[in-house]
N, C-alpha and C positions, 0 to 999 in steps of 0.2 A: 504495500499500499504505500502509494506516496504521499506528499505533502498534500497537494491537491484534493486527492480523494477523501483523505481524512477532514479536510474543510467543505468539503460537499457532504459527506455523511452527517455530519453536526449542522451543518446548514440547513438539509431536509429536515433534520427534526425539529429546530428553530421554527420553520415556516408552518410547520403541520401544528406546533401547539401554540403559536400565535391564532393561528385561526381556529384552532378549538377553544382558545379564550375568550375570541371575540363573539363566538357561538354560546358560552355560558354568560357572558355579561350580556348579551342581547336577553337570555333566558331571565336572568335576574331583574334586567329593567323592565322586562313585559310580565311580572309574575302576578300583576293584578289590571291588566290590561283587560277588558271586557270585549272593547269593537276594534275591530282591525279595519284595513283597507278591504282586504276578502269578503269582509263580514264575518261575524262571529269572533269568539274571543281568540287570543295570541294561542298558537300551539308552540309547545314546548318544540325547540331544534336539538338534533345532536350530529355530531360530524362522523362521518365511514371513511376510515382511513383504510391504505392498503399498503404494502410494499412494494416496492419498484426497483428495479434494475437500476444501479447507479450509472452505469456507464453506457454510453452510446454504443449501438453498433461496432462501430470503427475502433473505439476504446476496446471492446472486448475483444476484437479479432486481435489488437495488439498486447493487452496484457496480458499476464500469467493467470493459469489457472485458479490462483488463490485468489485475485482481485475480481475474476467473473463473477463470483458468489457473492460480491459485497451488492447489499441491497438498500436502497434509501426508504424514505416513507413520504408519502404524498395525500392529500386529502382528496378522497375519489368523489365525496360530494356531502351538501349538507341534508339533512334527511330530518322530516319532521315526526315527531312523537306521536303514537297512537293511542296515547292514554284515554281516558274518557275524561271530560272537563268536571271541575267541582259545582257543585251546584249549591246556592247560599240563598237564604230566604232573607231578601233585602227588598220590601215592597216601594221603598221611596227611589231606589236607584232608575237613572234613566233608562239603564239597558232589561229589565227586570220584564220578565214577561207576564201573563193575566193572572198566574199565581202566586206571583211576588217573587218568583225566583231567578237569580243573576247566575250564569254561567263565567265561572273564571276558569283559567290555564291551570291545569296539575304541574303545577309548579313548584317542588319543596327547596325554599330557600339554602336548608342546611345540605340538603344533597347537590345542590349547585355550586356550595362552598367550598366542600368537600372536591368537587370536581377541580374546582379553580386551585386550591392545594397542590391537589394531584399535576395538573398541569404546570403550576410554578414550577416545582422540583423538577420535573421532567424539564421545562425549558433550563432551569439552570443545570442541569447535567449535562445537556448539550453545547451550552455556552460554555459548561467547562471543558468539555471536550475539543472544543475549537481551540479556547486558550491553551490547552496542554500543546496542540498539533501546532500551535505558533510558538510555545516555548521550546519545545524539541526543535522544531526549524532553524531558531535563533540559535541554540547552542549549538547545533549542527554546522551555522555557518561559521560562529566563533572557534568551534574545534579545526575548520578549515582554513581558517586565516592564522593559526600556526599559535 
């Protein structure tokens, strides 16, 4: 694995975690949204990730067998959760139905906070791997200078 490969691995993780953090933030911000532009309450979102080859086909042909197995992570898409909405009796709410029931998104703020902490730790780990690669490269340059 060369220096750029190590950076690309860390960068793919950073990019994926940033996207996931944006989705969790959006879920927390809309945890009480009862009306969206699409109509109805906000639907909780989730991120679908997949591992993808890190190297292009040309890179794969030129690199060793060990580097061909390297895989990064990418966001495949953002999917809506299918959990049913929570219904709360609030007859004075503007979005209440004829029975006085209001539909809220089924977003557990504690669950979202746990997701946010997990994402934060993963982001830190990826940032640390990038930093370690930079330090190793700088140390190798110092050794080469004598």
